[in-house]
C-alpha positions, 0 to 999 in steps of 0.5 A, spaced: 749 791 465 752 784 466 756 783 473 760 778 475 762 777 482 768 773 483 770 771 490 778 768 490 780 761 493 783 760 500 789 756 501 789 750 505 789 752 512 786 752 519 779 755 517 778 751 511 776 745 513 778 743 506 779 735 509 773 735 513 769 737 507 770 729 504 766 726 509 760 731 508 761 732 500 761 739 501 766 744 497 767 750 502 765 752 509 761 759 508 759 763 502 761 770 501 757 774 505 760 781 503 760 779 495 752 777 496 751 783 500 754 788 495 749 784 489 743 786 493 746 793 493 746 793 485 741 795 481 735 790 480 735 790 472 742 788 472 744 781 470 748 778 477 753 772 476 757 769 482 763 765 482 766 762 488 772 760 487 772 755 493 767 751 490 767 752 482 772 755 477 773 761 473 771 760 466 773 765 461 767 766 458 764 768 464 769 774 464 768 775 457 760 776 459 761 781 464 762 788 463 765 789 470 768 783 475 767 785 482 773 782 487 772 782 494 778 779 498 782 778 505 790 778 505 790 770 505 787 770 498 792 774 495 795 768 490 788 767 488 786 775 487 792 775 482 790 769 478 783 773 477 786 779 476 790 776 470 784 772 467 781 779 467 787 783 464 787 778 458 780 779 456 780 786 457 774 786 462 774 792 467 775 791 475 772 793 481 775 791 487 773 792 495 774 788 501 779 788 507 785 786 502 783 792 497 781 797 503 788 796 506 793 795 500 789 798 494 796 801 492 799 795 490 794 794 485 795 799 479 792 795 474 785 794 477 780 799 475 776 802 480 776 801 488 770 801 492 773 801 499 771 801 506 763 800 507 760 799 501 753 802 504 757 809 503 762 808 497 758 804 492 752 808 491 756 814 488 760 809 484 753 807 481 751 814 480 757 815 476 755 809 472 748 811 471 750 819 469 754 816 463 760 820 467 767 816 467 767 813 474 773 815 479 778 810 480 777 810 488 771 811 492 773 811 499 770 814 506 772 815 514 765 814 516 762 808 518 755 806 515 749 806 518 747 798 518 739 800 518 740 801 510 744 794 509 740 790 504 738 782 506 744 779 502 742 776 495 742 768 497 739 766 491 746 767 487 749 761 491 749 754 490 747 752 497 748 745 496 756 746 496 756 750 503 757 747 510 753 753 513 750 760 511 752 766 514 749 773 516 752 779 520 749 783 525 754 788 528 760 791 525 765 794 530 769 792 537 769 796 543 776 793 545 783 795 543 787 789 542 793 792 539 794 786 533 787 786 531 785 790 524 777 790 526 777 797 529 781 800 523 776 797 518 770 798 523 771 802 528 770 802 536 763 803 536 759 797 535 753 798 530 748 793 529 742 792 524 735 792 527 732 786 529 726 786 524 733 786 518 735 780 522 729 776 522 728 778 514 735 775 513 733 769 517 726 768 513 730 769 506 734 763 508 728 759 511 724 760 504 730 758 500 730 751 504 736 752 508 736 748 514 741 747 519 748 751 521 748 759 521 754 763 522 753 770 525 760 773 522 760 778 527 767 780 530 764 780 537 756 779 537 756 781 544 759 788 543 753 791 545 750 787 550 744 791 552 741 791 545 743 784 544 739 782 550 734 786 550 731 786 543 735 782 538 735 775 542 728 776 544 726 776 537 730 771 535 727 766 540 721 767 538 722 767 531 726 760 532 720 758 536 715 759 531 719 756 525 721 750 529 728 751 530 730 750 523 737 753 525 743 752 529 747 759 530 755 759 531 759 766 532 764 770 536 764 773 543 768 776 548 771 772 554 766 777 558 760 772 555 762 768 561 760 774 566 753 774 564 749 767 566 742 770 563 746 772 556 748 766 555 742 762 557 738 767 552 743 765 546 742 758 548 735 758 548 736 762 541 739 756 538 746 758 539 751 752 540 758 755 539 762 761 540 769 763 538 773 767 543 780 770 542 784 767 549 790 769 546 794 767 552 794 765 559 800 770 560 797 776 564 804 780 562 803 778 555 795 780 555 797 787 558 803 788 552 797 787 547 792 791 551 787 785 551 783 788 557 777 784 557 782 778 558 786 780 564 785 779 571 780 774 570 781 766 570 780 764 564 780 757 564 773 757 569 770 762 564 771 757 558 768 752 562 762 756 564 761 758 557 761 750 555 757 748 562 751 753 559 751 749 553 756 752 548 762 749 545 768 754 545 773 754 539 779 759 541 784 763 538 791 763 541 798 767 540 805 766 541 811 771 540 809 777 544 815 781 546 814 779 554 813 772 552 819 767 555 820 760 553 815 757 558 810 760 554 809 754 550 808 749 556 803 754 559 799 755 552 799 747 552 797 746 560 791 751 558 788 748 552 788 741 554 785 743 561 780 748 558 777 742 553 777 748 547 778 742 541 779 747 535 785 751 538 787 756 533 794 757 535 798 762 531 805 766 531 804 773 533 803 777 526 802 785 525 797 786 520 797 793 516 794 799 520 794 796 527 797 799 533 802 793 533 804 795 526 805 802 527 809 801 533 814 796 530 815 800 524 817 806 528 822 800 532 825 798 525 822 791 526 817 790 521 820 785 515 814 784 511 807 784 510 803 779 514 800 773 510 794 773 513 794 766 515 794 765 522 797 758 522 803 758 517 808 759 522 811 765 518 813 772 522 812 779 519 817 782 524 823 781 528 821 778 535 824 779 541 825 771 543 830 768 538 826 766 532 829 759 532 826 758 539 820 761 537 819 757 531 821 750 535 817 752 541 811 753 536 812 747 532 812 743 538 806 746 541 802 744 535 805 737 535 803 736 543 795 739 541 794 736 535 798 729 535 792 723 535 793 722 543 793 729 546 787 731 541 782 725 543 784 727 550 782 734 549 775 732 546 773 727 552 775 734 556 770 738 552 765 732 553 766 732 560 765 740 561 759 741 556 752 740 558 748 740 551 742 744 553 739 744 546 732 740 546 731 740 539 735 735 535 737 735 528 733 730 523 737 724 520 738 724 513 741 719 508 747 724 507 748 724 514 748 716 515 753 716 509 757 721 512 758 716 518 760 711 514 765 715 511 768 717 517 768 710 520 771 707 514 776 713 513 778 714 521 776 708 524 779 703 519 784 706 514 788 711 518 793 710 524 790 712 530 784 708 529 785 705 535 784 712 539 778 713 535 774 707 537 777 708 544 773 715 543 767 712 541 766 707 546 768 712 552 763 716 549 757 711 549 759 709 556 760 716 559 756 721 555 752 717 550 748 723 548 754 727 545 756 722 540 754 726 534 760 731 537 765 726 539 764 724 531 765 731 529 770 733 533 774 726 530 773 729 523 776 736 525 782 732 528 783 729 521 783 735 517 787 739 523 793 733 522 793 734 515 794 742 515 799 741 520 803 736 517 802 731 522 800 723 521 793 722 519 
């Protein structure tokens, strides 16, 4: 079999970091972990080729070469998915589709030959058995069960063009113990947190190490600390030892819930293992809205102090924020602004509430006849897919004003300085300086410091950092580059 694995393109968005790539000569932030994991589950004798449309183009010759084109995607990639489908239909190549988009909405794609849905550890083997037996495979393979991750193979990282990506990625857990009503994770992956064995994670780190990867690794879990006991007792000690033996070749980024701030030992262990940052769903500082969306883990706590504790422990915090809850009033925009600026959360992803398919929120709004359209999957495109309690114009105006007030040049650099004051860099192992980093520095100094408006604020930030926090100059420059990207994405002046 010749198998072409195709990952559709992301539109320009908050998380694409497209406009930051020019500074470091990269094409995409992360590789398609799901597809390279699928590749590792396919028979070893099959010929496999990966086309990630975020770093390269889809050639008709590749589609013609393939016996099957495997497509995996999220909702935000719909437009590119349609282009891939058209190319396959034109060349009469059979398609196999899976991943979150198709698991939730396979009925919208009657032209696709086969669906391997939910978790592939369960649904891919019967599809492969049907192929091997000479039977005509079924059209849909799906399950209500959740996979045992001890059977998940090491992803086939050899398929990647590693030089095109900013970070590599691994997955440790699936599932989340919480029940936020707008979140589709528990619908797709369940409430029980399932984990790979520590030995599996070390094998994945070893695979990346042997492929000569050095630098950041994203742990893509929706909540890395969903099972704190297992993480603290087994996984982190194993990672700490591996990192020490290998002389700290990686740094780690992940996503956690806010209760990370309650456990000093856990934070210390994560930093010792090489974790430098975490994304946290803050959502809102308003208690009524937290109650409205069932964000129980965020309620009845000082969220601002929680963020600062994590920063002080040695990890930067990026955060997700939402406006448009039924309980939100016009005061929410100032509350969000004050929280974001005071917290020093530099990468603050602020979106208008959406109701993804099959979530508790979606079901409630459907029963109230308030749904207008399917969610775009883009957290920051200022779209609405249901009738809001707040006047839609007031909501949109308030949202756009909030974005201007946190991503315009002066407030953005003020927030960077706040982060640098909050943060303690406890990572003793420093990355080696290479020519490529020097080249990136010169690009940054010219593009942001000379060729763009706001250059005076940029130089003021660097001077302030040199005087007040000289050991964090690298972080200051990195966040200046992020700000350049965010201003373009949100249509603000560079």
